[in-house]
N, C-alpha and C positions, 0 to 999 in steps of 0.2 A: 503493500500501501501506500504511494507517494503522499508523505502529508509534513507538515511542519514537524521539529522535533519541539514537543509540549513538555514543559516544567510548571508544574503548581507550588506557586510563593506565595506563606501562608504569613502572618503573625498569630501565635496564638498564648493564651495565657498555660500556667502548668498545666491545669485541668482541662485542657483542648480546648476551648471555649474562643470564640474568632471574634466574638460584637467588637463591632471599628470603636464604637463610643468608649468600651472598657481597655479596648490594646493601646490605645489611645495615651492613655494612662498609666499605662507602665513602662518604667526602666526598660530602653529595651526597645522603642517603637523608632528613633532617627537608623540603629542599626539595621532595622525593616527595610526602609527607604535605601542605604548602600550597599547592603546585601543586594536588591531587588536590581542595581546599578550594576551590581557585580557579575551576575549571571548571564548580564548581556543579552536581554530579550526584550527590544524593543514593544513589539507588537505587545499587545494585552490584550484580554481578555475578561471580559467584566459581564456577568447576569443582570435579569432586567431591575432585580431589586436591586443591589449596589448601584446601576448607572440612576436610576431614579432618583437614589437619593446621593449621589455624587455626584452625577456629569451631563443630567440632561434639565436640571431644576423644576423635575415630577409635574410637569405637564403631561398631557394625552394628546394624541390625536383625533381629534373628532370627524371620522369618516362617513361624509353623506350616501355612502352603496357599501355594500355588505359583499361584494363580491367578489370571490376570494381569488387569489394569481390563479393556483391548482393547477400548477408545473412548478418544475427543475427549472428554475434559471439561474442568473445574478445581472448585479447591471455595475461595470467598473468605470467610477464617476470620479476617481480620480486616480494616480500614480505616486507611491511615497515607499519609502522606504519604510515605512514602521507603522502601522494603524491603530487605535483607540476599537476594537471589535467590543460589540456589545451582541448578547441574546437574547432578545426579544420575541419566544414565540409564537405569537398574532399577530406583532407588530402595533403598539403602542403609546411607544412613545415617542413625542413632541420634540425634533431638534430644528436647532436657527441652521444658518446658514454657513457650509463648510469651504469655500472656496476661497482656495490660498491657504487652506493649512498644511502644516509644516508636519502635524502629526494624524491626519483625518479619518473621522468614524468610518465603523465598517461595520454594518445591523446583518446580522442571522437571522431567519425565520426560518418558519417551517411555509410551506405552501397556503395557507388556512390565511395568512397577512394576503389586505386588501390589495387588490389595484392601484387603489387610489393614495393608500399609503405608501407602497414604493413609485410610486409616478411624483409624489410628494420629495421621498429623497433623492429621485433622478435631481429633479426640479433646485436643490440645494447643496448637490454636487457629491453628494452621499452616498457613498458603496454601500452594494447590498449583496447578499447570498439568500435564496430563499431555498429549501431542498427538508421531503419530508414533509410525507402525507397532514398528519395530524400532529407528530411532532418534530422537533428538529433531526433530522438526521446528522449526528456530528460526526460521525467520521467521512460522511460524503462532502459534508460542510469545510473536513481537514483539508480535503483532497482538491476541491475548486481552490482554498486561501493558496495550499502550493501551487497549485498549474496553472491560475487565472492570476493571482495575485504577489505572486513570488516571496511569499513567507516559506521562511523555511527554521524559526524558532520563535517561539512565542510563550509568554505566561503566564497563567490565569491564575488572576487578582481578585477572583468572585469569591461567593459564598460557600456555603456547605453543601447545597445543594448540586449546583455545576460543575464544585468540582466533583461529590460523589459521581456524577453523569459518566463525567469524561474518562473515572476513575474506573465507574460499570465497564463502560466502552472499552476500557486496555488500551484507550489512546496516550494517558499518561507515559510520560520518559522517565521521569524525574520529579519527585517532591522535593521541597524545598521550607525549610519551616523554622520560622526564631521564634524562640520561646523568651517570652517576657516574663523576670523574677520576680511574678506575682499569681496570685490565686485568685478566681472568680468567683466560683462555687454554687452562682444563679441556678436554678432551673428553669427550664426550659429555652436555654440560648444556643445558639449554631454551635456547633462543632466542626472542625474540620472538613470531615467527609458528614454527610447526610444522605438519607433518601436513599440508597441501595437497597435491592427489595430480601424480604425475609429469607434466611436459608442461603443466603451467597457465605462462600469461605472468603477467610482472609487474605488480603493479597501479598502473597511475599515480599518481601522489599529486602534491597541488599547497602549496606551503609556503605556509602561512598566519602561522607567526609562529615568532619567534628571540626565545631572550632564555638571558644568561650572569647567574652569578650568583656571591656572594664565594665559596664553598665551593667552585667549581669545576665545578659541574654548570653542564652544559646543556639547555632546556629548547624541544623542538624540538615545532609542532605542523603536523601533516598533513592536509588536507581530502583523502577519495577521490573526489569528484564534484564 
């Protein structure tokens, strides 16, 4: 399979929670960003929830037509060395104009996204990929990223569900974790990987590297294969 080299890079507390508001309060938060630069993966993927709170301004697209695209397609509206990729299954987040951006957005949807939504992205210079009948076909989306957009290395910096989806699909090559020196302990908080179906066996990992830092953070790197 032709796909980018995919690294899941996250920061968590020692009890595995990844809530951004919490991890931002931990010593080691600056280490997360320095290690993100160190893994040399300028193209980054976020999920819809993360993008809604941190990237898009939280506004939603109001479609006058509910006609889905209904087929696999892509729109290459920018050529860049790297992209800010957002997974948005049905195409709901509203974006501003991306014209001339050095690191433009690229939205990945299922074929359920409306034609009107994708035309709106076209009009704003935002690239997109639509694949998968009901849900995003992650494997196919990664093939299109590699073959049509020239992405050979990327980092997943989303939430537990997007991380879990990529892990369950066997698409993650490396897991890069910064553990901040703090414990959360709250119930019902997102963890590093969420949402894998019940009954799945744990995925074996191979330790690649361990580093500790003066701020108390520890950086763990694992290979999945």
